[in-house]
Every structure is written in C-alpha cells, then in structure tokens.
TORKOLSE-718339 format. One record per residue (C-alpha): x, y, z; residue in one letter; chain. Coordinates in Angstrom, 2 decimals, decimal comma. Example, Ala and Ser with C-alpha at 12.3 -4.5 7.8 and 13.67 -1.06 7.14 Angstrom:
REM TORKOLSE-718339
{r {12,30 -4,50 7,80} 'A' 'A'}
{r {13,67 -1,06 7,14} 'S' 'A'}
REM end
This chain:
REM TORKOLSE-718339
{r {9,17 -23,61 7,92} 'X' 'A'}
{r {8,69 -19,96 7,05} 'X' 'A'}
{r {11,66 -17,63 6,95} 'X' 'A'}
{r {10,84 -14,37 8,65} 'X' 'A'}
{r {12,23 -10,99 7,64} 'X' 'A'}
{r {15,24 -10,05 9,73} 'X' 'A'}
{r {13,99 -6,56 10,51} 'X' 'A'}
{r {10,34 -6,55 9,57} 'X' 'A'}
{r {8,76 -3,60 11,27} 'X' 'A'}
{r {5,58 -4,20 13,25} 'X' 'A'}
{r {5,25 -7,93 12,52} 'X' 'A'}
{r {5,02 -8,71 16,22} 'X' 'A'}
{r {2,17 -6,28 16,66} 'X' 'A'}
{r {0,43 -7,70 13,60} 'X' 'A'}
{r {0,66 -11,21 15,06} 'X' 'A'}
{r {-0,89 -9,96 18,29} 'X' 'A'}
{r {-3,60 -7,76 16,84} 'X' 'A'}
{r {-4,93 -10,07 14,13} 'X' 'A'}
{r {-6,44 -12,31 16,76} 'X' 'A'}
{r {-7,80 -14,79 14,21} 'X' 'A'}
{r {-5,53 -17,58 13,08} 'X' 'A'}
{r {-1,76 -17,49 13,19} 'X' 'A'}
{r {0,14 -15,54 10,61} 'X' 'A'}
{r {2,74 -17,45 8,65} 'X' 'A'}
{r {6,03 -15,89 9,64} 'X' 'A'}
{r {4,74 -15,44 13,23} 'X' 'A'}
{r {5,63 -18,96 14,30} 'X' 'A'}
{r {2,57 -20,74 12,86} 'X' 'A'}
{r {2,38 -23,01 9,88} 'X' 'A'}
{r {-1,25 -23,85 9,22} 'X' 'A'}
{r {-3,29 -20,86 10,37} 'X' 'A'}
{r {-4,83 -18,35 8,03} 'X' 'A'}
{r {-5,22 -14,61 7,84} 'X' 'A'}
{r {-6,51 -12,22 5,25} 'X' 'A'}
{r {-5,23 -8,94 3,95} 'X' 'A'}
{r {-7,14 -6,36 6,03} 'X' 'A'}
{r {-10,49 -5,40 4,55} 'X' 'A'}
{r {-9,58 -1,72 4,66} 'X' 'A'}
{r {-6,28 -0,18 3,68} 'X' 'A'}
{r {-5,40 3,34 4,71} 'X' 'A'}
{r {-2,30 3,35 2,52} 'X' 'A'}
{r {-1,62 5,45 -0,53} 'X' 'A'}
{r {-3,29 3,45 -3,28} 'X' 'A'}
{r {-6,55 4,67 -4,76} 'X' 'A'}
{r {-7,01 4,07 -8,49} 'X' 'A'}
{r {-6,61 0,61 -9,87} 'X' 'A'}
{r {-3,11 -0,23 -11,08} 'X' 'A'}
{r {-1,57 -3,34 -12,60} 'X' 'A'}
{r {-4,99 -4,88 -12,92} 'X' 'A'}
{r {-7,45 -3,08 -15,14} 'X' 'A'}
{r {-11,18 -3,12 -14,57} 'X' 'A'}
{r {-12,76 -3,70 -17,94} 'X' 'A'}
{r {-12,86 -0,16 -19,30} 'X' 'A'}
{r {-13,51 0,29 -23,01} 'X' 'A'}
{r {-14,49 -3,34 -23,54} 'X' 'A'}
{r {-11,16 -4,78 -22,36} 'X' 'A'}
{r {-11,29 -8,54 -21,84} 'X' 'A'}
{r {-10,04 -10,23 -18,68} 'X' 'A'}
{r {-6,58 -11,52 -19,51} 'X' 'A'}
{r {-3,62 -13,08 -17,74} 'X' 'A'}
{r {-0,36 -12,11 -19,46} 'X' 'A'}
{r {2,81 -14,11 -18,84} 'X' 'A'}
{r {6,20 -13,02 -20,17} 'X' 'A'}
{r {9,08 -15,32 -20,95} 'X' 'A'}
{r {12,42 -14,09 -22,19} 'X' 'A'}
{r {11,33 -14,14 -25,82} 'X' 'A'}
{r {7,57 -13,63 -25,87} 'X' 'A'}
{r {4,40 -12,69 -24,00} 'X' 'A'}
{r {1,66 -15,32 -23,73} 'X' 'A'}
{r {-1,97 -14,42 -23,05} 'X' 'A'}
{r {-4,67 -16,51 -21,36} 'X' 'A'}
{r {-8,36 -15,79 -20,96} 'X' 'A'}
{r {-8,66 -15,11 -17,25} 'X' 'A'}
{r {-12,35 -15,98 -17,18} 'X' 'A'}
{r {-11,67 -19,45 -18,60} 'X' 'A'}
{r {-9,20 -20,06 -15,77} 'X' 'A'}
{r {-11,74 -19,29 -13,06} 'X' 'A'}
{r {-15,16 -20,22 -14,46} 'X' 'A'}
{r {-16,05 -22,76 -13,37} 'X' 'A'}
{r {-13,58 -22,55 -10,47} 'X' 'A'}
{r {-10,91 -25,26 -10,66} 'X' 'A'}
{r {-11,03 -27,84 -7,91} 'X' 'A'}
{r {-8,58 -27,04 -5,08} 'X' 'A'}
{r {-5,00 -27,59 -6,21} 'X' 'A'}
{r {-6,06 -28,50 -9,75} 'X' 'A'}
{r {-3,53 -28,29 -12,57} 'X' 'A'}
{r {-4,87 -26,53 -15,66} 'X' 'A'}
{r {-3,32 -26,13 -19,09} 'X' 'A'}
{r {-5,46 -23,88 -21,30} 'X' 'A'}
{r {-4,42 -22,91 -24,81} 'X' 'A'}
{r {-2,94 -19,43 -25,05} 'X' 'A'}
{r {-4,75 -16,68 -26,95} 'X' 'A'}
{r {-2,96 -16,39 -30,28} 'X' 'A'}
{r {-3,52 -16,56 -34,00} 'X' 'A'}
{r {-0,30 -18,52 -34,53} 'X' 'A'}
{r {2,76 -19,94 -32,76} 'X' 'A'}
{r {1,21 -19,69 -29,30} 'X' 'A'}
{r {2,54 -16,28 -28,32} 'X' 'A'}
{r {0,67 -12,99 -28,01} 'X' 'A'}
{r {3,73 -10,79 -28,63} 'X' 'A'}
{r {7,22 -11,89 -29,74} 'X' 'A'}
{r {10,25 -9,93 -28,55} 'X' 'A'}
{r {12,44 -8,34 -31,17} 'X' 'A'}
{r {14,34 -5,19 -31,95} 'X' 'A'}
{r {14,83 -3,12 -35,11} 'X' 'A'}
{r {16,27 -4,85 -38,15} 'X' 'A'}
{r {15,74 -8,28 -36,63} 'X' 'A'}
{r {17,94 -7,71 -33,57} 'X' 'A'}
{r {17,20 -10,19 -30,80} 'X' 'A'}
{r {15,63 -8,89 -27,60} 'X' 'A'}
{r {14,86 -10,25 -24,15} 'X' 'A'}
{r {11,77 -9,24 -22,15} 'X' 'A'}
{r {12,56 -7,81 -18,71} 'X' 'A'}
{r {8,99 -7,23 -17,53} 'X' 'A'}
{r {5,36 -6,41 -18,32} 'X' 'A'}
{r {2,56 -4,43 -16,69} 'X' 'A'}
{r {-1,08 -3,49 -17,29} 'X' 'A'}
{r {-2,75 -0,14 -16,69} 'X' 'A'}
{r {-6,05 0,65 -15,02} 'X' 'A'}
{r {-7,62 0,31 -18,48} 'X' 'A'}
{r {-5,99 -3,04 -19,22} 'X' 'A'}
{r {-3,38 -1,72 -21,65} 'X' 'A'}
{r {-0,21 -3,80 -21,76} 'X' 'A'}
{r {3,35 -2,46 -21,76} 'X' 'A'}
{r {6,41 -4,63 -22,42} 'X' 'A'}
{r {9,99 -3,57 -21,67} 'X' 'A'}
{r {12,69 -5,44 -23,57} 'X' 'A'}
{r {16,48 -5,25 -23,79} 'X' 'A'}
{r {18,37 -5,70 -27,03} 'X' 'A'}
{r {20,88 -8,53 -26,86} 'X' 'A'}
{r {22,98 -6,80 -29,51} 'X' 'A'}
{r {22,54 -3,05 -29,03} 'X' 'A'}
{r {22,40 -0,98 -32,18} 'X' 'A'}
{r {24,63 1,73 -30,77} 'X' 'A'}
{r {24,66 4,32 -28,03} 'X' 'A'}
{r {21,25 5,02 -26,59} 'X' 'A'}
{r {19,50 2,10 -28,23} 'X' 'A'}
{r {19,78 -0,72 -25,72} 'X' 'A'}
{r {16,17 -1,13 -24,60} 'X' 'A'}
{r {12,67 -0,53 -25,86} 'X' 'A'}
{r {9,12 -0,05 -24,59} 'X' 'A'}
{r {6,31 -1,76 -26,49} 'X' 'A'}
{r {2,77 -0,48 -25,95} 'X' 'A'}
{r {-0,19 -2,76 -26,73} 'X' 'A'}
{r {-3,78 -1,48 -26,27} 'X' 'A'}
{r {-6,12 -3,51 -24,09} 'X' 'A'}
{r {-7,31 -6,77 -25,63} 'X' 'A'}
{r {-10,88 -6,59 -26,92} 'X' 'A'}
{r {-10,93 -9,74 -29,10} 'X' 'A'}
{r {-8,92 -12,90 -29,70} 'X' 'A'}
{r {-6,31 -10,89 -31,61} 'X' 'A'}
{r {-3,54 -8,76 -30,19} 'X' 'A'}
{r {-4,02 -5,08 -31,06} 'X' 'A'}
{r {-1,27 -3,41 -33,04} 'X' 'A'}
{r {1,83 -2,81 -30,96} 'X' 'A'}
{r {3,86 0,39 -31,09} 'X' 'A'}
{r {7,34 0,86 -29,67} 'X' 'A'}
{r {9,82 3,49 -28,66} 'X' 'A'}
{r {13,45 3,40 -27,53} 'X' 'A'}
{r {14,04 3,90 -23,80} 'X' 'A'}
{r {14,50 7,60 -23,09} 'X' 'A'}
{r {15,10 9,58 -19,92} 'X' 'A'}
{r {14,59 13,07 -21,44} 'X' 'A'}
{r {18,02 14,15 -20,10} 'X' 'A'}
{r {20,44 12,45 -22,44} 'X' 'A'}
{r {17,84 11,36 -24,93} 'X' 'A'}
{r {17,87 7,65 -25,71} 'X' 'A'}
{r {19,51 6,00 -22,73} 'X' 'A'}
{r {22,04 3,20 -22,47} 'X' 'A'}
{r {21,89 0,51 -19,86} 'X' 'A'}
{r {19,54 -2,29 -18,87} 'X' 'A'}
{r {15,82 -2,07 -18,22} 'X' 'A'}
{r {15,15 -4,11 -15,08} 'X' 'A'}
{r {11,38 -3,88 -14,56} 'X' 'A'}
{r {8,33 -1,88 -15,54} 'X' 'A'}
{r {5,12 -0,78 -13,85} 'X' 'A'}
{r {2,17 1,51 -14,36} 'X' 'A'}
{r {2,00 4,35 -11,83} 'X' 'A'}
{r {-0,93 6,61 -11,07} 'X' 'A'}
{r {-0,65 10,12 -12,49} 'X' 'A'}
{r {1,12 12,79 -10,46} 'X' 'A'}
{r {-1,76 15,22 -11,01} 'X' 'A'}
{r {-5,50 14,94 -11,51} 'X' 'A'}
{r {-8,52 13,57 -9,73} 'X' 'A'}
{r {-8,46 10,31 -7,80} 'X' 'A'}
{r {-10,03 8,07 -8,87} 'X' 'A'}
{r {-9,42 9,18 -12,43} 'X' 'A'}
{r {-12,66 10,03 -14,25} 'X' 'A'}
{r {-13,54 8,04 -17,33} 'X' 'A'}
{r {-12,67 8,73 -20,02} 'X' 'A'}
{r {-9,39 10,46 -19,25} 'X' 'A'}
{r {-6,68 11,00 -21,85} 'X' 'A'}
{r {-3,77 10,09 -19,57} 'X' 'A'}
{r {-4,89 8,05 -16,55} 'X' 'A'}
{r {-1,59 6,32 -15,86} 'X' 'A'}
{r {2,15 6,77 -16,26} 'X' 'A'}
{r {4,65 4,07 -17,18} 'X' 'A'}
{r {7,70 3,84 -14,90} 'X' 'A'}
{r {10,77 1,85 -15,98} 'X' 'A'}
{r {13,46 0,89 -13,49} 'X' 'A'}
{r {16,74 1,34 -15,37} 'X' 'A'}
{r {20,35 0,51 -14,59} 'X' 'A'}
{r {22,00 3,27 -16,60} 'X' 'A'}
{r {25,54 2,51 -17,74} 'X' 'A'}
{r {27,76 5,03 -19,53} 'X' 'A'}
{r {28,66 4,50 -23,16} 'X' 'A'}
{r {31,23 5,89 -25,56} 'X' 'A'}
{r {28,97 8,82 -26,38} 'X' 'A'}
{r {29,25 11,56 -23,71} 'X' 'A'}
{r {26,02 13,11 -24,97} 'X' 'A'}
{r {24,00 10,10 -23,78} 'X' 'A'}
{r {23,58 10,95 -20,10} 'X' 'A'}
{r {21,98 9,44 -17,06} 'X' 'A'}
{r {19,08 10,94 -15,17} 'X' 'A'}
{r {21,29 13,36 -13,20} 'X' 'A'}
{r {22,85 14,77 -16,37} 'X' 'A'}
{r {26,16 12,95 -15,92} 'X' 'A'}
{r {27,62 9,80 -17,42} 'X' 'A'}
{r {27,97 8,21 -13,97} 'X' 'A'}
{r {26,56 4,71 -13,58} 'X' 'A'}
{r {23,26 4,94 -11,72} 'X' 'A'}
{r {19,81 3,51 -11,06} 'X' 'A'}
{r {16,94 5,64 -12,27} 'X' 'A'}
{r {13,19 5,51 -12,84} 'X' 'A'}
{r {12,34 6,80 -16,30} 'X' 'A'}
{r {8,76 8,01 -16,58} 'X' 'A'}
{r {6,51 8,00 -19,63} 'X' 'A'}
{r {3,01 9,26 -20,27} 'X' 'A'}
{r {0,60 6,66 -21,65} 'X' 'A'}
{r {-2,79 7,15 -23,26} 'X' 'A'}
{r {-5,75 4,96 -22,39} 'X' 'A'}
{r {-7,08 4,18 -25,85} 'X' 'A'}
{r {-5,21 6,02 -28,59} 'X' 'A'}
{r {-2,58 3,66 -30,06} 'X' 'A'}
{r {0,91 5,05 -30,19} 'X' 'A'}
{r {4,17 5,01 -28,31} 'X' 'A'}
{r {4,36 6,29 -24,78} 'X' 'A'}
{r {5,88 9,76 -24,39} 'X' 'A'}
{r {8,91 10,33 -22,13} 'X' 'A'}
{r {8,33 13,05 -19,56} 'X' 'A'}
{r {11,02 12,84 -16,89} 'X' 'A'}
{r {13,20 10,66 -14,70} 'X' 'A'}
{r {14,19 10,19 -11,07} 'X' 'A'}
{r {17,67 9,15 -10,00} 'X' 'A'}
{r {17,60 6,71 -7,09} 'X' 'A'}
{r {20,25 6,64 -4,37} 'X' 'A'}
{r {22,85 4,23 -5,64} 'X' 'A'}
{r {24,33 1,29 -3,75} 'X' 'A'}
{r {28,09 1,20 -3,21} 'X' 'A'}
{r {29,84 -0,38 -4,94} 'X' 'A'}
{r {27,78 -0,39 -8,10} 'X' 'A'}
{r {27,02 -3,84 -9,56} 'X' 'A'}
{r {29,47 -3,54 -12,45} 'X' 'A'}
{r {32,28 -2,89 -9,96} 'X' 'A'}
{r {31,21 -5,60 -7,54} 'X' 'A'}
{r {32,90 -9,02 -7,37} 'X' 'A'}
{r {29,37 -10,48 -7,47} 'X' 'A'}
{r {27,35 -8,47 -10,01} 'X' 'A'}
{r {23,81 -7,88 -8,89} 'X' 'A'}
{r {24,48 -8,25 -5,18} 'X' 'A'}
{r {24,21 -4,50 -4,67} 'X' 'A'}
{r {21,49 -4,01 -7,26} 'X' 'A'}
{r {17,99 -2,72 -7,54} 'X' 'A'}
{r {15,85 -5,12 -9,53} 'X' 'A'}
{r {12,12 -4,53 -8,99} 'X' 'A'}
{r {9,49 -1,81 -9,11} 'X' 'A'}
{r {5,75 -1,68 -8,37} 'X' 'A'}
{r {3,29 1,15 -9,01} 'X' 'A'}
{r {1,52 3,34 -6,51} 'X' 'A'}
{r {-0,37 6,55 -7,26} 'X' 'A'}
{r {0,15 10,30 -7,35} 'X' 'A'}
{r {3,51 9,72 -8,99} 'X' 'A'}
{r {4,71 7,29 -6,31} 'X' 'A'}
{r {6,27 3,84 -6,67} 'X' 'A'}
{r {7,90 1,04 -4,69} 'X' 'A'}
{r {11,46 -0,21 -5,39} 'X' 'A'}
{r {13,82 -2,69 -3,76} 'X' 'A'}
{r {17,43 -2,60 -2,67} 'X' 'A'}
{r {18,84 -6,10 -2,96} 'X' 'A'}
{r {21,88 -5,38 -0,81} 'X' 'A'}
{r {19,87 -4,71 2,33} 'X' 'A'}
{r {16,45 -6,20 1,67} 'X' 'A'}
{r {14,98 -2,72 1,92} 'X' 'A'}
{r {11,68 -1,88 0,21} 'X' 'A'}
{r {11,19 1,82 -0,36} 'X' 'A'}
{r {8,25 3,94 -1,44} 'X' 'A'}
{r {9,10 7,09 -3,35} 'X' 'A'}
{r {6,89 10,07 -4,11} 'X' 'A'}
{r {8,87 11,60 -6,93} 'X' 'A'}
{r {12,46 11,73 -5,71} 'X' 'A'}
{r {11,45 11,70 -2,03} 'X' 'A'}
{r {11,52 8,49 -0,01} 'X' 'A'}
{r {8,30 8,36 2,00} 'X' 'A'}
{r {8,22 4,87 3,56} 'X' 'A'}
{r {10,48 1,86 4,13} 'X' 'A'}
{r {10,31 -1,74 5,29} 'X' 'A'}
{r {12,75 -4,64 5,30} 'X' 'A'}
{r {12,71 -8,30 4,32} 'X' 'A'}
{r {15,73 -10,60 3,96} 'X' 'A'}
{r {16,17 -10,22 0,21} 'X' 'A'}
{r {13,30 -8,82 -1,87} 'X' 'A'}
{r {12,19 -10,32 -5,11} 'X' 'A'}
{r {9,43 -9,35 -7,55} 'X' 'A'}
{r {6,78 -6,93 -6,32} 'X' 'A'}
{r {3,20 -6,32 -7,43} 'X' 'A'}
{r {0,39 -3,88 -6,62} 'X' 'A'}
{r {-3,31 -3,74 -7,40} 'X' 'A'}
{r {-6,45 -2,21 -5,93} 'X' 'A'}
{r {-10,10 -3,18 -5,79} 'X' 'A'}
{r {-11,74 -0,04 -7,15} 'X' 'A'}
{r {-15,09 -0,93 -5,57} 'X' 'A'}
{r {-13,68 -0,94 -2,03} 'X' 'A'}
{r {-10,45 1,09 -2,40} 'X' 'A'}
{r {-8,64 -1,84 -0,79} 'X' 'A'}
{r {-4,99 -1,98 -1,78} 'X' 'A'}
{r {-3,14 -5,23 -2,36} 'X' 'A'}
{r {0,66 -5,31 -2,44} 'X' 'A'}
{r {2,96 -8,33 -2,39} 'X' 'A'}
{r {6,70 -8,93 -2,48} 'X' 'A'}
{r {8,76 -12,11 -2,77} 'X' 'A'}
{r {11,52 -12,44 -0,18} 'X' 'A'}
{r {14,40 -14,69 -1,23} 'X' 'A'}
{r {16,75 -16,10 1,38} 'X' 'A'}
{r {18,62 -19,33 2,06} 'X' 'A'}
{r {17,46 -20,77 -1,25} 'X' 'A'}
{r {13,74 -20,43 -0,54} 'X' 'A'}
{r {11,16 -17,74 -1,21} 'X' 'A'}
{r {8,31 -16,41 0,94} 'X' 'A'}
{r {5,65 -14,09 -0,48} 'X' 'A'}
{r {4,62 -11,30 1,88} 'X' 'A'}
{r {1,66 -8,96 1,67} 'X' 'A'}
{r {2,41 -5,42 2,79} 'X' 'A'}
{r {0,76 -2,07 3,32} 'X' 'A'}
{r {1,87 1,48 4,07} 'X' 'A'}
{r {1,24 2,94 7,52} 'X' 'A'}
{r {2,72 6,40 7,72} 'X' 'A'}
{r {6,43 6,10 6,97} 'X' 'A'}
{r {6,46 2,35 7,61} 'X' 'A'}
{r {5,89 -0,53 5,22} 'X' 'A'}
{r {4,17 -3,16 7,35} 'X' 'A'}
{r {4,03 -6,86 6,47} 'X' 'A'}
{r {0,65 -8,36 7,23} 'X' 'A'}
{r {0,50 -11,85 5,75} 'X' 'A'}
{r {2,70 -14,51 4,15} 'X' 'A'}
{r {2,64 -17,51 1,81} 'X' 'A'}
{r {5,61 -19,83 2,15} 'X' 'A'}
{r {7,80 -21,39 1,24} 'X' 'A'}
{r {8,80 -21,89 -2,40} 'X' 'A'}
{r {11,93 -24,02 -2,96} 'X' 'A'}
{r {12,29 -22,91 -6,60} 'X' 'A'}
{r {12,98 -19,36 -7,85} 'X' 'A'}
{r {10,04 -16,99 -8,16} 'X' 'A'}
{r {10,39 -15,08 -11,42} 'X' 'A'}
{r {7,37 -12,78 -11,16} 'X' 'A'}
{r {4,33 -11,89 -9,07} 'X' 'A'}
{r {0,92 -10,40 -9,74} 'X' 'A'}
{r {-2,01 -9,64 -7,47} 'X' 'A'}
{r {-5,54 -9,22 -8,77} 'X' 'A'}
{r {-8,32 -6,93 -7,63} 'X' 'A'}
{r {-9,65 -9,54 -5,21} 'X' 'A'}
{r {-6,33 -10,09 -3,45} 'X' 'A'}
{r {-5,48 -13,34 -5,22} 'X' 'A'}
{r {-1,74 -13,77 -5,64} 'X' 'A'}
{r {-0,20 -15,21 -8,82} 'X' 'A'}
{r {3,28 -16,65 -8,22} 'X' 'A'}
{r {5,43 -17,42 -11,26} 'X' 'A'}
{r {7,71 -20,34 -10,37} 'X' 'A'}
{r {10,72 -21,35 -12,47} 'X' 'A'}
{r {11,73 -24,97 -11,98} 'X' 'A'}
{r {14,76 -26,83 -13,41} 'X' 'A'}
{r {14,68 -27,93 -17,04} 'X' 'A'}
{r {12,57 -25,03 -18,28} 'X' 'A'}
{r {9,47 -26,07 -16,31} 'X' 'A'}
{r {7,33 -23,02 -15,56} 'X' 'A'}
{r {4,22 -22,80 -13,39} 'X' 'A'}
{r {1,93 -20,09 -12,08} 'X' 'A'}
{r {0,50 -20,96 -8,69} 'X' 'A'}
{r {-2,60 -19,02 -7,65} 'X' 'A'}
{r {-3,48 -18,36 -4,00} 'X' 'A'}
{r {-6,52 -16,80 -2,38} 'X' 'A'}
{r {-5,84 -13,97 0,10} 'X' 'A'}
{r {-6,21 -16,25 3,13} 'X' 'A'}
{r {-3,78 -18,94 1,94} 'X' 'A'}
{r {-0,52 -19,39 3,87} 'X' 'A'}
{r {1,02 -22,58 2,49} 'X' 'A'}
{r {2,89 -22,72 -0,81} 'X' 'A'}
{r {1,75 -26,33 -1,10} 'X' 'A'}
{r {-1,93 -25,28 -0,97} 'X' 'A'}
{r {-2,62 -23,28 -4,16} 'X' 'A'}
{r {-6,11 -22,67 -5,46} 'X' 'A'}
{r {-4,87 -24,00 -8,79} 'X' 'A'}
{r {-1,72 -24,25 -10,92} 'X' 'A'}
{r {-1,33 -23,06 -14,50} 'X' 'A'}
{r {1,08 -25,46 -16,18} 'X' 'A'}
{r {3,76 -24,30 -18,63} 'X' 'A'}
{r {2,46 -20,77 -19,16} 'X' 'A'}
{r {5,63 -20,03 -21,18} 'X' 'A'}
{r {5,00 -22,18 -24,25} 'X' 'A'}
{r {8,12 -23,19 -26,16} 'X' 'A'}
{r {8,58 -26,26 -28,39} 'X' 'A'}
{r {11,52 -27,32 -26,21} 'X' 'A'}
{r {11,39 -25,47 -22,88} 'X' 'A'}
{r {14,72 -26,90 -21,71} 'X' 'A'}
{r {16,65 -25,77 -24,80} 'X' 'A'}
{r {19,05 -22,88 -24,19} 'X' 'A'}
{r {18,05 -20,41 -22,98} 'X' 'A'}
{r {15,73 -22,45 -20,77} 'X' 'A'}
{r {12,14 -21,21 -20,50} 'X' 'A'}
{r {11,61 -18,87 -17,55} 'X' 'A'}
{r {8,86 -16,52 -16,40} 'X' 'A'}
{r {10,00 -12,89 -16,39} 'X' 'A'}
{r {6,70 -11,12 -15,81} 'X' 'A'}
{r {3,00 -11,53 -14,97} 'X' 'A'}
{r {0,30 -8,92 -15,57} 'X' 'A'}
{r {-3,48 -9,01 -15,22} 'X' 'A'}
{r {-6,30 -7,18 -16,97} 'X' 'A'}
{r {-9,39 -7,94 -14,92} 'X' 'A'}
REM end
C-alpha cells in the first residue's frame, strides 16, 4: 500500500485530471501514469545528467562511504535487460574496482556524503574528514572532469569554503550542480562556466572565532555554499558565495534526537535556484538565491534528484519520502509557488540512500539492505510498483566484504548521459 503525503498540495486535482490510469498515492496500486510530457517549471538546461559534450562517455556513478564506482551506462541498457533482470557488470577501473577512493590530506580518512554531475558530465564529490585536521578543514570538494576513456581523469580538490569565514567547519550533507545565476539559457557551447556547484552544509562553530558561518557569525546554521566550476579546464572549483537557510529549532546538535530537525538533501535547478528539504516538517523548498519561491510537503523527504531532457526541455524531479519504515518515490514539478506531486513509485521496505533521474525520466533508486547488500533499481517513468523495476544493478558498491564495519551503503548516484 502506498503512503500518501500528509499535506501534498494538488494531488487530488492531479488524480482527477490525469484521466489515464490511477496514480499511485491516489488510492490505486496497479495503474500507471507518466511524468507530463511538458513541464512549465523552472528547469531549462540539463543538470545532474550531462549530454555528451566534449566526448564525455555515458556513465553511472555510485558513491559508497569510501569510494565512487563507475559503470558504463550504455552497457547497462544495450541490449535492454529483460524486465526485472538482475545485472552485475564490472565497474570501470584500472585497479581495485573503484573509480575514485575517498581520502584527505596526509592520509586522513574521509567519508563521501554525495556526488553530482554537471551538464557536461563532470563529476564532483563532497567528502567529510573523519579526523579533521583543524579548524576550517572538515570537508573537501573533489572535481573530476568528464570521463572520456576507461581511466578516471585527474582529480583536483579544495577544502570547503563559504567565502565569509574562509575554510568552513561543519559537515557537508549533499552536493548538486546548479545552473548559473547569469547567462543565456540554454548555455551556449562552449561556455567557460556553465554550471555552479552547490553544497548543503551544516556549519558548526569551532574554537577559532575567525572561521564563521555564512551569516558572518559563529552560530550553528545550515547554509548552501556555492562554487564556480569550469566545463573542461581541470582544477578546483572556486568559491563565490553562500546562502544561509532558515534554521530549524532546536538545531540538531541541541536536539535529543540528532537529525530530527535537520536539512539533509539538495537538488539543482537553474538561474541560481535549488531545492532543499526540511526533515522536521517534510517540507520541500525551492530557493532562488536566498528567496524561497515554492514549497510542497511529503511526510519525511529523503534524497532528491533533478534532470532535464535538453531536446524537449522536459524537467524531471524526484524525491524519496520516508515514513513508517517505508519509502515512496514521488515525481514533482513546480507550478507557480507550489511544488506539485504528479506520480509515485512505492513502496520500498529498505532505506533509500540516493536517487538519480536521467534525461528520459528513468528513476534510479539506491537501496541499502541489511548486511551491506546494495542495489540500484531502475524504473521507467510510467512504473508505479517498487516490485516492478526495469532492471536491478546488483552490489554497485563493490567491497571485498560488504558486511564488514562500516557496512557497505550507497550515499550517492549521478549520471552522465
């Protein structure tokens, strides 16, 4: 049985107006519906997908806590797997199975919080140091140019920085590419800076009063730190500003149940806009800079993802809603100031660690099962049942012993298409 959002705006009207099939979450369980063919929302250029610019190869990236694994996307879909098939391709790597291994300066351990791809297929990894090297050195952004062969291009890195207090302390929670705040749409090719990188940070004060949060204080806060990213020139991204988000009360560190009042996820839009969640209320918000422009509500949001088909300007957005121990994946769009939920896939009894959506509306759901068992389940845009995937990618996080501590989990999915 699907679990419906408690205050989803306009779901009733969607159920009535679709007219074909029964939407999951509208009382049906076996009907089908597609994401609308046209989307009058805010997305225009392609984000979190890539479209083969500069010879980039189609790639599915999957992040675990300690590494990023890459799979040839074409080999996963050509020939198409039989319905529900389980596939287990070898990852793209010269050695050890991984495409990029997490790690900080001087051998410090790091844990990957999330990954994203740009409209050109470039990959960005955000990782947190398990043993920070001092004030302002608790997380790092790793920039990897788009894959053009079987080898990973050289990675460059920079410490997380909000341009206010310099290198920032706290925890990076998620990362996305966001369309530029200025310039033509769609971005002409080539363009030196087609996309920005936005990092959702939980800033926490340190012993150094000179390391400040986005508002210039040492008050605990949630902020989006923005970086400029080139499309082809290797090199670290360049910090260029930050946006403080309205903070929940109490803050997670002061809460009896840390994380209950947290923000955890971000997804890119365009013209400097992005989507974030508020775990306390199930609210999804779209921000244009520091201004909230649209909202919608599910029970308890999970990972979010955004992409766009550049040929049709159709936007695809999905969010995982976690409640009562199960997860439902909802497609959503922006209509004025309202985030409207149009379609659902449900339900998943195991935690969903990450989502991605490709430029054809296919949804990639990263499922973390007990004992370090990881799976990516892929669904076409008309699918409604979690038990009816197009195919399943087995064990995308490849570890010699997935159940060894820390158990293998999926922390991010990104697609270059």
